[in-house]
C-alpha positions as CSV (number, residue, x, y, z in Angstrom):
1,M,141.0,114.0,59.6
2,D,142.4,110.6,60.6
3,Q,143.0,107.7,58.2
4,E,140.0,105.7,59.6
5,T,137.6,108.5,58.7
6,I,139.1,108.8,55.2
7,D,138.8,105.0,54.7
8,A,135.1,105.2,55.8
9,L,134.4,108.1,53.4
10,Q,136.1,106.2,50.5
11,A,134.0,103.1,51.3
12,R,130.8,105.1,51.4
13,K,131.8,106.8,48.1
14,T,132.3,103.4,46.5
15,A,128.9,102.2,47.8
16,I,127.1,105.3,46.5
17,L,128.7,104.9,43.0
18,A,127.6,101.3,42.9
19,E,124.1,102.3,43.9
20,I,123.9,105.0,41.3
21,A,125.1,102.5,38.6
22,A,122.4,100.1,39.7
23,F,119.7,102.7,39.1
24,G,120.2,102.4,35.3
25,A,118.4,99.1,35.1
26,A,115.9,99.9,37.8
27,T,114.7,103.2,36.3
28,A,114.6,101.7,32.8
29,S,111.9,99.3,33.9
30,V,109.8,102.1,35.5
31,Q,110.0,104.5,32.5
32,G,107.2,104.4,30.1
33,K,104.7,102.7,32.4
34,P,101.3,104.3,32.8
35,S,99.7,104.9,36.2
36,Y,96.4,103.1,36.7
37,N,93.8,101.7,39.2
38,V,92.6,98.1,39.3
39,D,90.0,96.9,41.8
40,G,90.8,99.8,44.2
41,Q,94.6,99.4,44.0
42,S,96.6,102.2,42.6
43,F,99.8,101.8,40.6
44,D,101.4,105.2,40.3
45,W,104.5,104.8,38.2
46,N,104.9,108.6,37.9
47,G,105.1,108.8,41.7
48,A,107.7,106.1,41.6
49,R,109.8,108.1,39.1
50,V,109.6,111.1,41.3
51,S,110.8,109.2,44.4
52,I,113.5,107.5,42.5
53,T,114.7,110.8,41.1
54,A,114.7,112.4,44.6
55,Y,116.6,109.4,46.0
56,R,119.1,109.6,43.2
57,K,119.6,113.4,43.8
58,G,120.2,112.7,47.4
59,L,122.9,110.2,46.5
60,Y,124.5,112.7,44.2
61,D,124.4,115.3,46.9
62,E,126.0,113.0,49.4
63,L,128.6,112.0,46.8
64,T,129.5,115.6,46.2
65,E,129.9,116.3,49.9
66,I,132.0,113.2,50.4
67,T,134.2,114.1,47.5
68,R,134.6,117.6,48.9
69,Q,135.6,116.2,52.3
70,L,138.1,113.8,50.8
71,S,139.7,116.5,48.7
72,L,140.2,118.7,51.8
73,A,141.5,115.8,53.9
74,Q,143.9,114.5,51.2
75,G,145.3,117.9,50.3
76,D,143.8,118.0,46.9
77,W,144.0,121.7,46.9
78,E,146.4,124.4,46.0
79,V,147.5,127.5,48.0
80,Q,148.2,130.6,45.9
81,D,150.8,133.0,47.1
82,V,150.5,136.7,46.3
83,V,153.5,138.9,46.5
84,I,153.1,142.6,46.7
85,T,156.1,144.8,46.0
């Protein structure tokens, strides 16, 4: 993997971490709100929680994959030798 690809992965990892951190404030405002209907308009805060949770899970999944790729590219691994006599 070339350095340009590694730099792009690191930049994306930083962006994902910032986005995950921003969710703290965003999800706090959604929690505890009831779903309701007013004049034919629906406000489904439970659905909002589900989509936020699914989006956050997607970010964590992407973060895991990027971390795995960076570890492989940067040699953050160990080779074990086995000697049989």
